N, C-alpha and C positions, 0 to 999 in steps of 0.2 A: 504494500500500500504506500509506503514511503517513496518507493521508486516512482509510482504513478503520480503522486503529488509533485515530487521534484521534477519529473519529466515534463509535466504540464505547466508548472509555475516556476521554473528555474530562475526566471528573470524578475519574479515578484517576491520571492522568499529570501529574507536575510539570513535566517537560520531555522533549523528544525531540531527538536530535541525529543529523544525517546527516553522515557523514564520507566524502567521495569517496576512492576508492582506485584503484590500478592492478592489473592482473593478473586482473581478473574476480572479485574478492572481493565477496561480498554476505553480510553477517552481521547478524543481528538479536539484540540483547541486551535483556533486561529486568533492570535493575539490573546485577548481575554475572553473571546467568544467560544463557548462550548458548542461544537457542531455535532458531536456524537458521543453518547455514553452507553456502554454496555451495561453498566450498573443500573441505568434508568430503563433500558429496553429489555434487558435479560437475554440478549442475543448479540452475536458479533455483527458488525456492519459489513455491508458489501462495499467494494471499491466504488461502485457507481453512487451509492448513497452518500459516501463521504465526499466524493468529488462534486456532487450537486450541492452539498452544503457549503463546501469551500467556495464554489462558484457564486453562491448567493451572497457571500460576505465580501470577497475580493473581486468579483466579476469574472466573467469567462476569460480564459487566456486568449491572447491575440492569435489569429490565424497566421501561421508563418508564411503562407503564400500571399497574403495581403499586406505584408510589411515591407 
């Protein structure tokens, strides 16, 4: 999932941090915005779910063919 996010937003992301945890937690934040929480949903996110949530916060990545 990290590769997908970095691949799409490499020019928008200053840094990315992975923090291991216990208890089955899996959360994705963009800045201070929580975009997905396994603790809240009880299931793991799909890549598409997370990408759509990131798009909603930072906007869709530019199309490389139109730049």
